[in-house]
C-alpha positions in Angstrom: -118.6 -63.8 30.3 -115.2 -62.3 30.8 -111.9 -62.5 28.8 -108.2 -62.1 29.7 -105.8 -61.4 26.9 -102.0 -61.7 27.2 -100.0 -60.6 24.1 -96.3 -61.4 23.7 -94.4 -59.7 20.9 -92.1 -62.4 19.6 -92.3 -64.6 16.5 -95.6 -66.0 17.8 -98.4 -64.4 19.7 -99.9 -66.2 22.7 -103.5 -65.4 23.5 -105.0 -66.9 26.6 -108.8 -66.7 26.8 -110.7 -67.6 29.9 -114.4 -68.0 29.5 -117.0 -68.5 32.2 -120.2 -70.1 31.1 -123.6 -69.1 32.5 -123.7 -72.4 34.5 -122.2 -72.1 38.0 -118.7 -73.3 38.6 -117.8 -74.2 35.0 -114.9 -72.5 33.3 -112.8 -73.4 30.3 -109.3 -72.2 29.4 -108.3 -72.2 25.7 -104.9 -71.3 24.4 -104.6 -70.2 20.8 -101.3 -70.1 19.0 -101.4 -68.2 15.7 -98.6 -69.5 13.5 -97.8 -67.2 10.6 -96.8 -68.9 7.4 -95.3 -67.2 4.4 -98.6 -66.8 2.5 -101.5 -68.0 4.7 -102.1 -67.8 8.4 -102.7 -71.0 10.2 -104.2 -71.2 13.7 -103.9 -74.2 16.0 -106.5 -74.2 18.8 -105.7 -76.3 21.8 -107.7 -77.0 24.9 -106.3 -77.0 28.4 -103.1 -79.2 28.9 -102.7 -80.0 25.2 -99.3 -79.3 23.5 -98.5 -77.9 20.1 -97.3 -80.7 17.9 -93.6 -80.4 17.0 -94.0 -81.5 13.4 -96.9 -82.1 11.0 -96.2 -84.1 7.9 -97.1 -82.9 4.4 -99.6 -85.0 2.3 -99.7 -84.8 -1.5 -101.1 -87.3 -4.0 -101.7 -89.9 -1.3 -98.1 -89.8 -0.1 -96.6 -88.5 3.2 -93.5 -86.3 3.4 -91.5 -85.1 6.5 -90.6 -81.4 7.1 -87.6 -80.5 4.9 -88.2 -83.4 2.5 -88.0 -82.6 -1.3 -90.0 -84.6 -3.9 -91.1 -84.4 -7.5 -94.6 -84.9 -8.9 -94.7 -84.7 -12.7 -92.3 -81.9 -13.7 -92.7 -79.9 -10.5 -90.4 -80.0 -7.4 -91.9 -79.5 -3.9 -90.6 -79.1 -0.4 -92.4 -79.9 2.8 -92.5 -76.9 5.2 -93.7 -76.4 8.7 -97.2 -77.5 9.9 -98.0 -79.6 6.8 -97.6 -76.8 4.2 -95.5 -77.4 1.1 -94.1 -75.0 -1.5 -93.1 -75.4 -5.1 -89.3 -75.1 -5.5 -89.3 -75.2 -9.3 -89.4 -77.8 -12.0 -87.4 -80.7 -13.4 -86.7 -81.9 -16.9 -87.4 -85.4 -18.2 -83.8 -86.2 -17.4 -84.4 -85.1 -13.8 -82.3 -81.9 -14.1 -83.7 -79.3 -11.6 -84.8 -75.9 -12.9 -85.4 -72.8 -10.7 -88.6 -70.8 -11.4 -87.6 -68.3 -14.2 -84.9 -70.6 -15.5 -84.5 -71.7 -19.2 -82.2 -74.6 -20.0 -81.4 -75.6 -23.5 -80.1 -79.1 -24.4 -80.3 -81.2 -27.6 -82.5 -78.8 -29.5 -85.0 -78.5 -26.7 -85.7 -75.4 -24.6 -86.9 -76.4 -21.0 -88.6 -73.5 -19.2 -89.9 -73.2 -15.6 -91.9 -70.0 -15.0 -94.6 -68.4 -13.0 -97.7 -66.4 -14.0 -99.5 -65.1 -10.9 -99.5 -67.8 -8.3 -99.3 -70.7 -10.9 -96.0 -72.4 -11.8 -95.6 -73.8 -15.3 -93.2 -76.2 -17.1 -92.7 -76.0 -20.8 -90.6 -77.9 -23.4 -90.1 -76.4 -26.8 -88.2 -77.6 -29.9 -85.6 -75.1 -31.2 -82.9 -74.8 -33.9 -84.8 -77.3 -36.1 -86.4 -76.7 -39.4 -89.5 -74.6 -38.9 -88.8 -74.0 -35.2 -87.5 -70.9 -33.5 -83.8 -70.5 -32.7 -82.6 -71.7 -29.3 -81.1 -68.2 -28.8 -84.6 -66.7 -29.0 -85.5 -68.5 -25.8 -82.3 -67.2 -24.1 -83.2 -63.6 -25.2 -86.8 -63.9 -24.0 -85.5 -65.1 -20.7 -83.1 -62.2 -20.3 -85.8 -59.7 -21.4 -88.3 -61.1 -18.9 -85.7 -61.0 -16.1 -85.0 -57.4 -16.9 -88.7 -56.5 -16.9 -89.1 -58.2 -13.5 -86.2 -56.1 -12.1 -87.5 -52.9 -13.7 -91.0 -53.7 -12.3 -89.5 -54.1 -8.8 -87.8 -50.8 -9.2 -91.1 -49.1 -10.1 -90.3 -48.9 -13.8 -92.6 -50.4 -16.5 -91.5 -51.5 -19.9 -93.3 -53.3 -22.7 -91.7 -56.2 -24.5 -92.6 -56.7 -28.1 
């Protein structure tokens, strides 16, 4: 068995592998295109004379979405990316107002929050400025403190919020 490798240093890497089997006069050429996504690496394996598909649709909850298309499911907003992958853009309120991850929106005694912990995105609605409920300003202050802690963490500082 012998192998030929050709590496190109662009946004993708082309690897051509030529394999000879133990049977006489039989060879196979395989082209492998590693496509690097933002979080995971996807590899498309093609046999001789096949082409890389130009687009692959996204599938979520039994529905199909085209590349670049944005949709909502529950209180989360999604966007279809390349090769069938999709990403969470943020959240939306019951009145369909979009929220970015990390955003707090207050309207009519309700604090709407879209936030991330680890790799999970959360949406939360909390009553505020009503009898027995926290003030709406407290949600704004927590949002500012969390934003500052994220900035400080990125700058290699660590602060505790009490």
